[in-house]
N, C-alpha and C positions, 0 to 999 in steps of 0.2 A: 613415130608410132607405126608398128607393123600391122596391128589389127585392133579393132575396137568392137566390143559388144555393149549392150545396154549397161552392164554392171562391171565390166572388166576391160582392161587394156593389155596389150602385149607390146613390149618395147625391147630394144637392144640395150644391154648394160652401157652405162656412160663411158666406160673405158674399154669397150670392145668385147668383154667376156673372156672365158677361159678356153673356148673352142670357137671355130667359125660357126655361126648360126645360133650361138647362145642367146636365149630370149628370156626376159622376165615377164611373168604373168601376174598382174596386180589388180586387186579389186579397187573400184572407184571410191567406195566408202572406207573410212578408216577402221581397220581391225588391226590390233597390235601384233597378233600372231595367230597361228593355226587353231588354237584352242579357244580363242575369245568368242567367236561366233561360228559355230559349226556349219550353219547354212551358207554363210559367205565363203567359208573355206571350201565347202563342197562345190559351190558354183565356180570358184576360182580353179579348183582341180579339174572340173569338167572342161573348162576352156583350155587348160594346159593339156589335158588328154586329147582334145581335138587337134591341137598343134602337134602333139607327139605322134599322132596317127600319120601325119604328113612328114615327120622328121626321120622316121626310121629308128635305129638304135639310139637311145638317149637315156640320160638320167633326168628324173624330175625330183627336185630337192627343195625342201623348205626347212628352216630351223626355228626352234622356239626357245628363247632365252639365251643369255650371254654364255652360259656353260656349253650350249649347243652351237655356238658360233653365230648367233643372231646379233647383227650389229645395227640393223635398221629396224626400228620398232613400228613396222607396217608390214602386214602379211604380203609376201611375194613368193612366187615359185620360180625356181630356175629350171629352164628346160635346156639341157646341155647335150647337143648332138655328140655321138661317140663313134669312133672307128677303131677297128683292131689295130693295136700298136700305136695308138695316139699318145701314149705315155702319160696321160692324165691320171693321177692317183686320187682316189677319194680319201678323205682324212682318216678313215679307219682301216684302210688297206695297207699292206706292206709289199705286196707283189704287184707288178705291172699286170694289166688286164690279160695280156696274151700268155703270161706265165702261170696263171692259176689253173 
């Protein structure tokens, strides 16, 4: 565990993540996705934003539903640190970040 708040935890992904410093921010109560309980989602985003302020450039990502690539039915936010030329493509982009 990287950080813990009364309602939320921050951990590293089990298999290391997609970039160095990748963090998952997860509410302690069960919420299936971002739309199920807006107050839990808002608090979880608040905690992710606190970590993002420390991380610098990053993506903060969550998915809702299988068509949107949600594979774990528990709300979680990915905080993915980024750097110019890191080569990591988001699913909906076709150009590398430095090429846009």
